[in-house]
N, C-alpha and C positions, 0 to 999 in steps of 0.2 A: 550535574547540578540542574535543577529545574527552578524556574521562577515564572511568575505570571507577568504577562505583558500588558498591553492596553487593548481597548476595544477598537475595532475598525469596521469599516463598511466597504462593500464592493458589490459588483454585479457580474453576471455572466450572460452572454447573449443566448437566446433560445436555440440558435443553430448549433452552438458548441455543446449545449446540454443534450440536444437530440443526437448529435454525432457520437457523444460518449455512450449514450444509452444504446444506440445501434451497434457500437463496437462490443458492448457487453452482451447484448442479445445474439449477435452474430460474430463470434470471436475468430472465426476461421482465417480471414485474410491477414489480420494483424498478428495472429498467433504464429504464423510461419516466420515472421520477422523476429519474434521473441525467441523462437526455438533455434534459430540459425547459430547463435554463439555456442549453444550446447552441442549441436551437431558437429560444429568445427572442433570443439574440444574432444568429442568422441572420436572423430576421424583422425585427429592428430595422435590420440592415444593408440588407436589401432595401428597407425603407421609405425609409431615407436615400438609397439609390442612385436610387430612382424620383423622390423629391422634388427631388433636386439634379442630375438628368440634364441636362447641357448648361448648367447655371447656375453652380454653384460646384464647381470640381474638387476642392477639399480635402474637402468633406463627401461628395462622390461617392466619392472614394478611401477615405474612412473607412468608408463603407457597404460597399464591396467588400471591404475588409479585415475588417470584422465578419462578412460572409457567409463569407469564407474561414476565419476563426477558428471559426465555428459548425460548418462542415463538418469541419475538422480535429479539433475537440474531439469531435464525434460519432463520427468514425472511430476516434479513439484510444480512447475509452471502449468502443466495441463490440469493437475488437480486443483490449483488455486483458481484457474480460469473457470473450470467446471463448477466449483463451489460458488463463485461469484455469480455465474449464470443461473444456478439453482436459486440462490438468494433473491436475485432480481426477478426471477420468474414467479416467485411466491408473492411478490408485492403487486399492489394495484398499479395501473398505468401512471397515476399521479404520484404515488409514493416512489415508484421506480424512477420517474423523471426527476423528482426532487433529489433522490440519492445520487443519481448520475450527475446532476448539476453540481451538487456539493463536492463530489469527487473531482470533477473537472476543475472547479473553482479552487479547491484547496491545493491541487497539484500545480496550479498556475502561480500560487503564492511562493515566496522565498522559503526554501527548506532550511536555510542556515542564517544566523545572525552572528557573524564572526565565527567563533568556535562553538556557539550554542545551536542545538537543533531546535527547530521551530515546530510547534504543534498548533492546530487551530480547532476551536470548539464553536460550532454554530449555535447561535442563540435562537432557539425555536421552542415550540411547545414540548417537544420530546426531551430536549436537554433540560428545560426548566422543571420537568417532572422527575428528573433523575435525582437520586440521593448521592451523597458523597462517594460511596463505594461504587455506584454505577458509573459516575464520572471517572473515577480512578481506573476502572476496567476498560471502559469504552475509549478513553483517550490516553491511556497509558501514563497516568499521573501518579506522582508520589502521594501518599496519604495526606500530608500537610497541605500540599498544593491543591488537591481535590477539595479539601475542606474550605480553603480560602476561595477557590473558584466558585464553589457552591454559594458561599456568602456573598461574593461579588455579584453573581448572577441573580440573586434574590434580594439585592439592595441592602444587605445587612453589613456590608463592608464597602466603603467608598474609595478603596485603594486605586482601582481602575475606573476612570470616569469615561462616560460615553461621549 
């Protein structure tokens, strides 16, 4: 279930934004930490496969599946990091800094409110120029929620007050 919350304000220090932008532009050091769990799953799968080669098909299959998961997870993480790097490389320095700041800021906010997942929409010129469908796609909103969010952002609905 999705519902609209309320307006809020916050800030992020310049150092945190710069740090995030540096991580995106030079993902190498942090990437190793993110790939470690996939390497461990792959290695465990390899051990299981070797130990149960020709003995127990179930554990052998589990080992192969774990190796496949390790490979697919590694590929997915590298692909996502590469895509983000390309996306930020195509932005101007100011736009890249803004996007990195928003990413760092939104990740610092709570992800859950009880059982409900939280999503955040920045109120800026870009989001104000979006139509209902654009909001729906960009922020993974249901159609009714996107329409209501658009109305609130444009002052046509006073449900959420600033």
